[in-house]
Backbone atoms as SQL, in Angstrom:
CREATE TABLE atoms (id INTEGER PRIMARY KEY, chain TEXT, resi INTEGER, resn TEXT, atom TEXT, x REAL, y REAL, z REAL);
INSERT INTO atoms VALUES
  (1, 'A', 1, 'MET', 'N', -12.693, -16.777, 5.735),
  (2, 'A', 1, 'MET', 'CA', -11.820, -17.453, 6.663),
  (3, 'A', 1, 'MET', 'C', -10.420, -16.847, 6.676),
  (4, 'A', 2, 'TYR', 'N', -9.968, -16.338, 5.523),
  (5, 'A', 2, 'TYR', 'CA', -8.598, -15.829, 5.468),
  (6, 'A', 2, 'TYR', 'C', -8.381, -14.672, 6.428),
  (7, 'A', 3, 'VAL', 'N', -9.346, -13.776, 6.543),
  (8, 'A', 3, 'VAL', 'CA', -9.202, -12.646, 7.477),
  (9, 'A', 3, 'VAL', 'C', -9.070, -13.165, 8.907),
  (10, 'A', 4, 'GLN', 'N', -9.876, -14.152, 9.268),
  (11, 'A', 4, 'GLN', 'CA', -9.786, -14.735, 10.612),
  (12, 'A', 4, 'GLN', 'C', -8.433, -15.395, 10.816),
  (13, 'A', 5, 'TRP', 'N', -7.965, -16.132, 9.810),
  (14, 'A', 5, 'TRP', 'CA', -6.656, -16.780, 9.917),
  (15, 'A', 5, 'TRP', 'C', -5.542, -15.756, 10.038),
  (16, 'A', 6, 'MET', 'N', -5.672, -14.631, 9.324),
  (17, 'A', 6, 'MET', 'CA', -4.664, -13.574, 9.429),
  (18, 'A', 6, 'MET', 'C', -4.602, -13.051, 10.864),
  (19, 'A', 7, 'GLN', 'N', -5.756, -12.769, 11.431),
  (20, 'A', 7, 'GLN', 'CA', -5.791, -12.258, 12.807),
  (21, 'A', 7, 'GLN', 'C', -5.259, -13.300, 13.779),
  (22, 'A', 8, 'ASP', 'N', -5.710, -14.544, 13.664),
  (23, 'A', 8, 'ASP', 'CA', -5.262, -15.601, 14.571),
  (24, 'A', 8, 'ASP', 'C', -3.745, -15.804, 14.487),
  (25, 'A', 9, 'THR', 'N', -3.214, -15.771, 13.273),
  (26, 'A', 9, 'THR', 'CA', -1.776, -15.960, 13.077),
  (27, 'A', 9, 'THR', 'C', -0.984, -14.808, 13.682),
  (28, 'A', 10, 'ALA', 'N', -1.452, -13.587, 13.490),
  (29, 'A', 10, 'ALA', 'CA', -0.767, -12.419, 14.064),
  (30, 'A', 10, 'ALA', 'C', -0.770, -12.481, 15.586),
  (31, 'A', 11, 'VAL', 'N', -1.907, -12.831, 16.171),
  (32, 'A', 11, 'VAL', 'CA', -2.007, -12.926, 17.627),
  (33, 'A', 11, 'VAL', 'C', -1.076, -14.009, 18.151),
  (34, 'A', 12, 'ARG', 'N', -1.079, -15.161, 17.500),
  (35, 'A', 12, 'ARG', 'CA', -0.207, -16.267, 17.939),
  (36, 'A', 12, 'ARG', 'C', 1.266, -15.874, 17.812),
  (37, 'A', 13, 'HIS', 'N', 1.634, -15.217, 16.724),
  (38, 'A', 13, 'HIS', 'CA', 3.020, -14.782, 16.541),
  (39, 'A', 13, 'HIS', 'C', 3.416, -13.808, 17.653),
  (40, 'A', 14, 'TYR', 'N', 2.539, -12.873, 17.987),
  (41, 'A', 14, 'TYR', 'CA', 2.819, -11.897, 19.045),
  (42, 'A', 14, 'TYR', 'C', 2.962, -12.595, 20.403),
  (43, 'A', 15, 'GLU', 'N', 2.142, -13.625, 20.633),
  (44, 'A', 15, 'GLU', 'CA', 2.256, -14.400, 21.869),
  (45, 'A', 15, 'GLU', 'C', 3.605, -15.115, 21.936),
  (46, 'A', 16, 'VAL', 'N', 4.002, -15.755, 20.839),
  (47, 'A', 16, 'VAL', 'CA', 5.279, -16.466, 20.793),
  (48, 'A', 16, 'VAL', 'C', 6.445, -15.506, 21.035),
  (49, 'A', 17, 'MET', 'N', 6.323, -14.278, 20.539),
  (50, 'A', 17, 'MET', 'CA', 7.373, -13.269, 20.726),
  (51, 'A', 17, 'MET', 'C', 7.311, -12.645, 22.130),
  (52, 'A', 18, 'ARG', 'N', 6.358, -13.083, 22.937),
  (53, 'A', 18, 'ARG', 'CA', 6.151, -12.624, 24.311),
  (54, 'A', 18, 'ARG', 'C', 5.777, -11.142, 24.395),
  (55, 'A', 19, 'GLY', 'N', 4.972, -10.704, 23.444),
  (56, 'A', 19, 'GLY', 'CA', 4.528, -9.313, 23.435),
  (57, 'A', 19, 'GLY', 'C', 3.184, -9.088, 24.104),
  (58, 'A', 20, 'THR', 'N', 2.384, -10.136, 24.219),
  (59, 'A', 20, 'THR', 'CA', 1.016, -9.977, 24.718),
  (60, 'A', 20, 'THR', 'C', 0.972, -9.498, 26.161),
  (61, 'A', 21, 'GLY', 'N', 1.717, -10.139, 27.048),
  (62, 'A', 21, 'GLY', 'CA', 1.696, -9.769, 28.472),
  (63, 'A', 21, 'GLY', 'C', 2.094, -8.325, 28.723),
  (64, 'A', 22, 'PRO', 'N', 3.255, -7.883, 28.232),
  (65, 'A', 22, 'PRO', 'CA', 3.651, -6.492, 28.445),
  (66, 'A', 22, 'PRO', 'C', 2.674, -5.488, 27.826),
  (67, 'A', 23, 'THR', 'N', 2.114, -5.824, 26.673),
  (68, 'A', 23, 'THR', 'CA', 1.152, -4.917, 26.037),
  (69, 'A', 23, 'THR', 'C', -0.086, -4.768, 26.907),
  (70, 'A', 24, 'GLN', 'N', -0.623, -5.883, 27.389),
  (71, 'A', 24, 'GLN', 'CA', -1.807, -5.832, 28.249),
  (72, 'A', 24, 'GLN', 'C', -1.500, -5.127, 29.565),
  (73, 'A', 25, 'ALA', 'N', -0.331, -5.389, 30.140),
  (74, 'A', 25, 'ALA', 'CA', 0.046, -4.753, 31.406),
  (75, 'A', 25, 'ALA', 'C', 0.160, -3.237, 31.262),
  (76, 'A', 26, 'SER', 'N', 0.507, -2.775, 30.078),
  (77, 'A', 26, 'SER', 'CA', 0.637, -1.331, 29.867),
  (78, 'A', 26, 'SER', 'C', -0.701, -0.672, 29.541),
  (79, 'A', 27, 'GLY', 'N', -1.762, -1.474, 29.457),
  (80, 'A', 27, 'GLY', 'CA', -3.087, -0.918, 29.162),
  (81, 'A', 27, 'GLY', 'C', -3.284, -0.610, 27.688),
  (82, 'A', 28, 'ALA', 'N', -2.578, -1.335, 26.831),
  (83, 'A', 28, 'ALA', 'CA', -2.678, -1.098, 25.393),
  (84, 'A', 28, 'ALA', 'C', -3.122, -2.372, 24.681),
  (85, 'A', 29, 'THR', 'N', -3.411, -2.233, 23.399),
  (86, 'A', 29, 'THR', 'CA', -3.763, -3.367, 22.551),
  (87, 'A', 29, 'THR', 'C', -3.520, -2.971, 21.106),
  (88, 'A', 30, 'TRP', 'N', -3.612, -3.933, 20.218),
  (89, 'A', 30, 'TRP', 'CA', -3.517, -3.686, 18.783),
  (90, 'A', 30, 'TRP', 'C', -4.904, -3.809, 18.166),
  (91, 'A', 31, 'VAL', 'N', -5.229, -2.934, 17.226),
  (92, 'A', 31, 'VAL', 'CA', -6.480, -3.030, 16.475),
  (93, 'A', 31, 'VAL', 'C', -6.158, -2.939, 14.984),
  (94, 'A', 32, 'VAL', 'N', -7.031, -3.521, 14.189),
  (95, 'A', 32, 'VAL', 'CA', -6.842, -3.523, 12.741),
  (96, 'A', 32, 'VAL', 'C', -7.339, -2.219, 12.152),
  (97, 'A', 33, 'ARG', 'N', -6.499, -1.605, 11.329),
  (98, 'A', 33, 'ARG', 'CA', -6.899, -0.419, 10.562),
  (99, 'A', 33, 'ARG', 'C', -7.429, -0.853, 9.196),
  (100, 'A', 34, 'SER', 'N', -6.732, -1.824, 8.568),
  (101, 'A', 34, 'SER', 'CA', -7.190, -2.316, 7.267),
  (102, 'A', 34, 'SER', 'C', -6.563, -3.672, 6.970),
  (103, 'A', 35, 'HIS', 'N', -7.261, -4.429, 6.112),
  (104, 'A', 35, 'HIS', 'CA', -6.758, -5.691, 5.582),
  (105, 'A', 35, 'HIS', 'C', -6.730, -5.570, 4.053),
  (106, 'A', 36, 'LEU', 'N', -5.755, -6.203, 3.448),
  (107, 'A', 36, 'LEU', 'CA', -5.702, -6.336, 1.994),
  (108, 'A', 36, 'LEU', 'C', -5.450, -7.806, 1.707),
  (109, 'A', 37, 'ILE', 'N', -6.274, -8.395, 0.831),
  (110, 'A', 37, 'ILE', 'CA', -6.133, -9.809, 0.499),
  (111, 'A', 37, 'ILE', 'C', -6.143, -9.951, -1.017),
  (112, 'A', 38, 'GLU', 'N', -5.181, -10.711, -1.529),
  (113, 'A', 38, 'GLU', 'CA', -5.116, -11.014, -2.947),
  (114, 'A', 38, 'GLU', 'C', -5.237, -12.528, -3.105),
  (115, 'A', 39, 'TYR', 'N', -6.339, -12.954, -3.720),
  (116, 'A', 39, 'TYR', 'CA', -6.609, -14.373, -3.935),
  (117, 'A', 39, 'TYR', 'C', -5.973, -14.794, -5.251),
  (118, 'A', 40, 'LEU', 'N', -5.055, -15.773, -5.208),
  (119, 'A', 40, 'LEU', 'CA', -4.322, -16.193, -6.394),
  (120, 'A', 40, 'LEU', 'C', -4.782, -17.536, -6.937),
  (121, 'A', 41, 'ARG', 'N', -5.098, -18.473, -6.035),
  (122, 'A', 41, 'ARG', 'CA', -5.538, -19.812, -6.410),
  (123, 'A', 41, 'ARG', 'C', -6.555, -20.292, -5.377),
  (124, 'A', 42, 'PRO', 'N', -7.451, -21.188, -5.778),
  (125, 'A', 42, 'PRO', 'CA', -8.435, -21.694, -4.815),
  (126, 'A', 42, 'PRO', 'C', -7.841, -22.729, -3.866),
  (127, 'A', 43, 'ALA', 'N', -8.416, -22.796, -2.695),
  (128, 'A', 43, 'ALA', 'CA', -8.142, -23.868, -1.734),
  (129, 'A', 43, 'ALA', 'C', -9.418, -24.704, -1.649),
  (130, 'A', 44, 'PHE', 'N', -9.236, -25.993, -1.363),
  (131, 'A', 44, 'PHE', 'CA', -10.381, -26.891, -1.320),
  (132, 'A', 44, 'PHE', 'C', -10.495, -27.538, 0.051),
  (133, 'A', 45, 'ASP', 'N', -11.703, -27.920, 0.388),
  (134, 'A', 45, 'ASP', 'CA', -11.991, -28.530, 1.680),
  (135, 'A', 45, 'ASP', 'C', -11.030, -29.689, 1.948),
  (136, 'A', 46, 'GLY', 'N', -10.463, -29.689, 3.136),
  (137, 'A', 46, 'GLY', 'CA', -9.583, -30.767, 3.555),
  (138, 'A', 46, 'GLY', 'C', -8.110, -30.538, 3.255),
  (139, 'A', 47, 'GLU', 'N', -7.777, -29.524, 2.468),
  (140, 'A', 47, 'GLU', 'CA', -6.371, -29.264, 2.169),
  (141, 'A', 47, 'GLU', 'C', -5.686, -28.618, 3.368),
  (142, 'A', 48, 'ARG', 'N', -4.432, -28.988, 3.580),
  (143, 'A', 48, 'ARG', 'CA', -3.621, -28.345, 4.623),
  (144, 'A', 48, 'ARG', 'C', -3.002, -27.100, 4.028),
  (145, 'A', 49, 'ILE', 'N', -3.104, -26.011, 4.776),
  (146, 'A', 49, 'ILE', 'CA', -2.564, -24.729, 4.322),
  (147, 'A', 49, 'ILE', 'C', -1.582, -24.222, 5.361),
  (148, 'A', 50, 'ARG', 'N', -0.419, -23.856, 4.913),
  (149, 'A', 50, 'ARG', 'CA', 0.616, -23.296, 5.782),
  (150, 'A', 50, 'ARG', 'C', 0.519, -21.780, 5.696),
  (151, 'A', 51, 'VAL', 'N', 0.606, -21.109, 6.850),
  (152, 'A', 51, 'VAL', 'CA', 0.513, -19.656, 6.905),
  (153, 'A', 51, 'VAL', 'C', 1.851, -19.089, 7.361),
  (154, 'A', 52, 'LEU', 'N', 2.384, -18.157, 6.587),
  (155, 'A', 52, 'LEU', 'CA', 3.588, -17.421, 6.967),
  (156, 'A', 52, 'LEU', 'C', 3.186, -15.990, 7.290),
  (157, 'A', 53, 'THR', 'N', 3.848, -15.402, 8.285),
  (158, 'A', 53, 'THR', 'CA', 3.609, -13.993, 8.590),
  (159, 'A', 53, 'THR', 'C', 4.916, -13.351, 8.992),
  (160, 'A', 54, 'TRP', 'N', 5.015, -12.063, 8.731),
  (161, 'A', 54, 'TRP', 'CA', 6.194, -11.292, 9.110),
  (162, 'A', 54, 'TRP', 'C', 5.815, -9.827, 9.208),
  (163, 'A', 55, 'VAL', 'N', 6.606, -9.087, 9.967),
  (164, 'A', 55, 'VAL', 'CA', 6.371, -7.655, 10.165),
  (165, 'A', 55, 'VAL', 'C', 7.251, -6.893, 9.179),
  (166, 'A', 56, 'VAL', 'N', 6.630, -6.024, 8.402),
  (167, 'A', 56, 'VAL', 'CA', 7.318, -5.266, 7.362),
  (168, 'A', 56, 'VAL', 'C', 7.909, -3.975, 7.922),
  (169, 'A', 57, 'ASN', 'N', 7.121, -3.284, 8.744),
  (170, 'A', 57, 'ASN', 'CA', 7.611, -2.029, 9.308),
  (171, 'A', 57, 'ASN', 'C', 6.909, -1.716, 10.617),
  (172, 'A', 58, 'LEU', 'N', 7.541, -0.857, 11.372),
  (173, 'A', 58, 'LEU', 'CA', 6.978, -0.315, 12.610),
  (174, 'A', 58, 'LEU', 'C', 7.138, 1.198, 12.524),
  (175, 'A', 59, 'ARG', 'N', 6.018, 1.885, 12.586),
  (176, 'A', 59, 'ARG', 'CA', 6.049, 3.342, 12.603),
  (177, 'A', 59, 'ARG', 'C', 5.664, 3.789, 14.002),
  (178, 'A', 60, 'ARG', 'N', 5.402, 5.031, 14.195),
  (179, 'A', 60, 'ARG', 'CA', 5.139, 5.541, 15.551),
  (180, 'A', 60, 'ARG', 'C', 4.001, 4.795, 16.242),
  (181, 'A', 61, 'VAL', 'N', 2.855, 4.669, 15.586),
  (182, 'A', 61, 'VAL', 'CA', 1.696, 4.001, 16.204),
  (183, 'A', 61, 'VAL', 'C', 1.169, 2.844, 15.357),
  (184, 'A', 62, 'ARG', 'N', 1.803, 2.558, 14.217),
  (185, 'A', 62, 'ARG', 'CA', 1.289, 1.546, 13.296),
  (186, 'A', 62, 'ARG', 'C', 2.358, 0.538, 12.902),
  (187, 'A', 63, 'SER', 'N', 1.874, -0.604, 12.454),
  (188, 'A', 63, 'SER', 'CA', 2.764, -1.661, 11.996),
  (189, 'A', 63, 'SER', 'C', 2.093, -2.403, 10.849),
  (190, 'A', 64, 'LEU', 'N', 2.867, -2.669, 9.798),
  (191, 'A', 64, 'LEU', 'CA', 2.355, -3.425, 8.664),
  (192, 'A', 64, 'LEU', 'C', 2.875, -4.859, 8.749),
  (193, 'A', 65, 'ARG', 'N', 1.939, -5.803, 8.669),
  (194, 'A', 65, 'ARG', 'CA', 2.256, -7.231, 8.738),
  (195, 'A', 65, 'ARG', 'C', 1.739, -7.882, 7.466),
  (196, 'A', 66, 'ARG', 'N', 2.556, -8.764, 6.892),
  (197, 'A', 66, 'ARG', 'CA', 2.153, -9.479, 5.674),
  (198, 'A', 66, 'ARG', 'C', 1.997, -10.971, 5.959),
  (199, 'A', 67, 'TYR', 'N', 1.287, -11.625, 5.026),
  (200, 'A', 67, 'TYR', 'CA', 0.962, -13.042, 5.163),
  (201, 'A', 67, 'TYR', 'C', 1.051, -13.725, 3.809),
  (202, 'A', 68, 'GLN', 'N', 1.372, -15.015, 3.840),
  (203, 'A', 68, 'GLN', 'CA', 1.248, -15.889, 2.683),
  (204, 'A', 68, 'GLN', 'C', 0.535, -17.157, 3.136),
  (205, 'A', 69, 'PHE', 'N', -0.382, -17.628, 2.308),
  (206, 'A', 69, 'PHE', 'CA', -1.084, -18.886, 2.544),
  (207, 'A', 69, 'PHE', 'C', -0.650, -19.840, 1.443),
  (208, 'A', 70, 'ILE', 'N', -0.015, -20.940, 1.844),
  (209, 'A', 70, 'ILE', 'CA', 0.613, -21.861, 0.905),
  (210, 'A', 70, 'ILE', 'C', 0.012, -23.254, 1.082),
  (211, 'A', 71, 'ARG', 'N', -0.393, -23.865, -0.035),
  (212, 'A', 71, 'ARG', 'CA', -0.921, -25.226, 0.016),
  (213, 'A', 71, 'ARG', 'C', 0.239, -26.163, 0.351),
  (214, 'A', 72, 'ALA', 'N', 0.084, -26.948, 1.414),
  (215, 'A', 72, 'ALA', 'CA', 1.167, -27.810, 1.896),
  (216, 'A', 72, 'ALA', 'C', 1.539, -28.904, 0.902),
  (217, 'A', 73, 'SER', 'N', 0.571, -29.426, 0.178),
  (218, 'A', 73, 'SER', 'CA', 0.839, -30.576, -0.692),
  (219, 'A', 73, 'SER', 'C', 1.718, -30.247, -1.888),
  (220, 'A', 74, 'ASP', 'N', 1.617, -29.025, -2.419),
  (221, 'A', 74, 'ASP', 'CA', 2.390, -28.703, -3.624),
  (222, 'A', 74, 'ASP', 'C', 3.162, -27.384, -3.532),
  (223, 'A', 75, 'GLY', 'N', 3.082, -26.707, -2.383),
  (224, 'A', 75, 'GLY', 'CA', 3.830, -25.468, -2.202),
  (225, 'A', 75, 'GLY', 'C', 3.289, -24.277, -2.973),
  (226, 'A', 76, 'GLN', 'N', 2.100, -24.390, -3.540),
  (227, 'A', 76, 'GLN', 'CA', 1.527, -23.295, -4.320),
  (228, 'A', 76, 'GLN', 'C', 1.049, -22.160, -3.407),
  (229, 'A', 77, 'LEU', 'N', 1.409, -20.943, -3.791),
  (230, 'A', 77, 'LEU', 'CA', 0.938, -19.757, -3.080),
  (231, 'A', 77, 'LEU', 'C', -0.520, -19.526, -3.457),
  (232, 'A', 78, 'LEU', 'N', -1.407, -19.569, -2.465),
  (233, 'A', 78, 'LEU', 'CA', -2.839, -19.416, -2.700),
  (234, 'A', 78, 'LEU', 'C', -3.308, -17.985, -2.497),
  (235, 'A', 79, 'VAL', 'N', -2.793, -17.364, -1.437),
  (236, 'A', 79, 'VAL', 'CA', -3.273, -16.037, -1.046),
  (237, 'A', 79, 'VAL', 'C', -2.118, -15.248, -0.465),
  (238, 'A', 80, 'ARG', 'N', -2.089, -13.950, -0.791),
  (239, 'A', 80, 'ARG', 'CA', -1.188, -12.985, -0.151),
  (240, 'A', 80, 'ARG', 'C', -2.067, -11.977, 0.564),
  (241, 'A', 81, 'GLY', 'N', -1.588, -11.497, 1.708),
  (242, 'A', 81, 'GLY', 'CA', -2.373, -10.491, 2.408),
  (243, 'A', 81, 'GLY', 'C', -1.499, -9.608, 3.264),
  (244, 'A', 82, 'GLU', 'N', -2.105, -8.534, 3.740),
  (245, 'A', 82, 'GLU', 'CA', -1.424, -7.674, 4.697),
  (246, 'A', 82, 'GLU', 'C', -2.451, -7.002, 5.590),
  (247, 'A', 83, 'THR', 'N', -2.000, -6.677, 6.782),
  (248, 'A', 83, 'THR', 'CA', -2.838, -5.987, 7.758),
  (249, 'A', 83, 'THR', 'C', -2.063, -4.794, 8.290),
  (250, 'A', 84, 'ASP', 'N', -2.715, -3.657, 8.314),
  (251, 'A', 84, 'ASP', 'CA', -2.156, -2.464, 8.939),
  (252, 'A', 84, 'ASP', 'C', -2.727, -2.423, 10.356),
  (253, 'A', 85, 'TRP', 'N', -1.853, -2.622, 11.352),
  (254, 'A', 85, 'TRP', 'CA', -2.244, -2.657, 12.756),
  (255, 'A', 85, 'TRP', 'C', -1.933, -1.313, 13.410),
  (256, 'A', 86, 'VAL', 'N', -2.782, -0.895, 14.361),
  (257, 'A', 86, 'VAL', 'CA', -2.565, 0.343, 15.109),
  (258, 'A', 86, 'VAL', 'C', -2.485, 0.000, 16.594),
  (259, 'A', 87, 'PHE', 'N', -1.474, 0.532, 17.263),
  (260, 'A', 87, 'PHE', 'CA', -1.280, 0.340, 18.704),
  (261, 'A', 87, 'PHE', 'C', -2.113, 1.403, 19.413),
  (262, 'A', 88, 'VAL', 'N', -3.037, 0.983, 20.302),
  (263, 'A', 88, 'VAL', 'CA', -3.960, 1.925, 20.928),
  (264, 'A', 88, 'VAL', 'C', -4.072, 1.697, 22.436),
  (265, 'A', 89, 'ASP', 'N', -4.535, 2.721, 23.128),
  (266, 'A', 89, 'ASP', 'CA', -4.892, 2.622, 24.533),
  (267, 'A', 89, 'ASP', 'C', -6.127, 1.726, 24.624),
  (268, 'A', 90, 'ALA', 'N', -6.085, 0.722, 25.482),
  (269, 'A', 90, 'ALA', 'CA', -7.182, -0.249, 25.570),
  (270, 'A', 90, 'ALA', 'C', -8.481, 0.379, 26.079),
  (271, 'A', 91, 'ASP', 'N', -8.399, 1.416, 26.893),
  (272, 'A', 91, 'ASP', 'CA', -9.615, 2.043, 27.422),
  (273, 'A', 91, 'ASP', 'C', -10.206, 3.070, 26.473),
  (274, 'A', 92, 'SER', 'N', -9.372, 3.971, 25.971),
  (275, 'A', 92, 'SER', 'CA', -9.891, 5.071, 25.155),
  (276, 'A', 92, 'SER', 'C', -9.916, 4.762, 23.664),
  (277, 'A', 93, 'GLY', 'N', -9.091, 3.813, 23.226),
  (278, 'A', 93, 'GLY', 'CA', -8.994, 3.531, 21.805),
  (279, 'A', 93, 'GLY', 'C', -8.108, 4.517, 21.050),
  (280, 'A', 94, 'ALA', 'N', -7.522, 5.465, 21.768),
  (281, 'A', 94, 'ALA', 'CA', -6.658, 6.458, 21.126),
  (282, 'A', 94, 'ALA', 'C', -5.316, 5.831, 20.772),
  (283, 'A', 95, 'PRO', 'N', -4.763, 6.175, 19.616),
  (284, 'A', 95, 'PRO', 'CA', -3.447, 5.648, 19.244),
  (285, 'A', 95, 'PRO', 'C', -2.384, 6.022, 20.270),
  (286, 'A', 96, 'ARG', 'N', -1.469, 5.080, 20.502),
  (287, 'A', 96, 'ARG', 'CA', -0.326, 5.279, 21.411),
  (288, 'A', 96, 'ARG', 'C', 0.954, 4.907, 20.683),
  (289, 'A', 97, 'ALA', 'N', 2.025, 5.561, 21.039),
  (290, 'A', 97, 'ALA', 'CA', 3.315, 5.229, 20.456),
  (291, 'A', 97, 'ALA', 'C', 3.687, 3.793, 20.846),
  (292, 'A', 98, 'ILE', 'N', 4.211, 3.060, 19.881),
  (293, 'A', 98, 'ILE', 'CA', 4.678, 1.700, 20.145),
  (294, 'A', 98, 'ILE', 'C', 5.920, 1.801, 21.022),
  (295, 'A', 99, 'PRO', 'N', 5.913, 1.178, 22.200),
  (296, 'A', 99, 'PRO', 'CA', 7.083, 1.278, 23.080),
  (297, 'A', 99, 'PRO', 'C', 8.298, 0.586, 22.469),
  (298, 'A', 100, 'ALA', 'N', 9.463, 1.079, 22.814),
  (299, 'A', 100, 'ALA', 'CA', 10.712, 0.532, 22.263),
  (300, 'A', 100, 'ALA', 'C', 10.844, -0.958, 22.548),
  (301, 'A', 101, 'GLU', 'N', 10.435, -1.392, 23.749),
  (302, 'A', 101, 'GLU', 'CA', 10.559, -2.815, 24.068),
  (303, 'A', 101, 'GLU', 'C', 9.645, -3.670, 23.193),
  (304, 'A', 102, 'GLY', 'N', 8.506, -3.137, 22.807),
  (305, 'A', 102, 'GLY', 'CA', 7.620, -3.856, 21.891),
  (306, 'A', 102, 'GLY', 'C', 8.172, -3.885, 20.482),
  (307, 'A', 103, 'ALA', 'N', 8.682, -2.759, 20.033),
  (308, 'A', 103, 'ALA', 'CA', 9.258, -2.673, 18.690),
  (309, 'A', 103, 'ALA', 'C', 10.481, -3.578, 18.575),
  (310, 'A', 104, 'GLY', 'N', 11.210, -3.748, 19.662),
  (311, 'A', 104, 'GLY', 'CA', 12.415, -4.553, 19.647),
  (312, 'A', 104, 'GLY', 'C', 12.177, -6.050, 19.545),
  (313, 'A', 105, 'LEU', 'N', 10.928, -6.473, 19.622),
  (314, 'A', 105, 'LEU', 'CA', 10.616, -7.906, 19.534),
  (315, 'A', 105, 'LEU', 'C', 10.795, -8.461, 18.129),
  (316, 'A', 106, 'PHE', 'N', 10.709, -7.593, 17.129),
  (317, 'A', 106, 'PHE', 'CA', 10.624, -8.062, 15.757),
  (318, 'A', 106, 'PHE', 'C', 11.841, -7.701, 14.922),
  (319, 'A', 107, 'THR', 'N', 12.208, -8.646, 14.072),
  (320, 'A', 107, 'THR', 'CA', 13.145, -8.371, 12.999),
  (321, 'A', 107, 'THR', 'C', 12.282, -8.011, 11.800),
  (322, 'A', 108, 'LEU', 'N', 12.454, -6.823, 11.264),
  (323, 'A', 108, 'LEU', 'CA', 11.632, -6.389, 10.148),
  (324, 'A', 108, 'LEU', 'C', 12.076, -7.092, 8.870),
  (325, 'A', 109, 'VAL', 'N', 11.085, -7.537, 8.091),
  (326, 'A', 109, 'VAL', 'CA', 11.323, -8.239, 6.823),
  (327, 'A', 109, 'VAL', 'C', 10.546, -7.491, 5.758),
  (328, 'A', 110, 'PRO', 'N', 11.182, -6.545, 5.057),
  (329, 'A', 110, 'PRO', 'CA', 10.439, -5.730, 4.100),
  (330, 'A', 110, 'PRO', 'C', 9.984, -6.471, 2.841),
  (331, 'A', 111, 'ASP', 'N', 10.700, -7.525, 2.443),
  (332, 'A', 111, 'ASP', 'CA', 10.330, -8.286, 1.248),
  (333, 'A', 111, 'ASP', 'C', 9.740, -9.625, 1.652),
  (334, 'A', 112, 'GLU', 'N', 9.119, -10.297, 0.691),
  (335, 'A', 112, 'GLU', 'CA', 8.519, -11.593, 0.978),
  (336, 'A', 112, 'GLU', 'C', 9.613, -12.591, 1.338),
  (337, 'A', 113, 'PRO', 'N', 9.436, -13.302, 2.453),
  (338, 'A', 113, 'PRO', 'CA', 10.429, -14.307, 2.846),
  (339, 'A', 113, 'PRO', 'C', 10.345, -15.516, 1.914),
  (340, 'A', 114, 'THR', 'N', 11.417, -16.257, 1.852),
  (341, 'A', 114, 'THR', 'CA', 11.371, -17.506, 1.107),
  (342, 'A', 114, 'THR', 'C', 10.788, -18.563, 2.018),
  (343, 'A', 115, 'SER', 'N', 9.899, -19.362, 1.495),
  (344, 'A', 115, 'SER', 'CA', 9.238, -20.371, 2.315),
  (345, 'A', 115, 'SER', 'C', 10.165, -21.530, 2.462);
């Protein structure tokens, strides 16, 4: 479930930042190159989990995004993760340079944010 939540959270964050429309209009999309997940504590059925995400860096065609999954009831960090995203042409799948207007949507946060 964590991988799905990571993807859903990244997509929702990009939508909130108003990046989805311009990206689709330009004929591009983001695809996952890799995921890394570190499980620290278990989560149990019915628990509320808060998800934090932030963009660490933007390179020519790639972007690293990190995540934290925090149990709402006690603030315990359950899982840390990151996804290496690649900006690609939607038709060919070939990597494309991230446009300046897309890169400008994000404030880069290289370290873990405080919750």
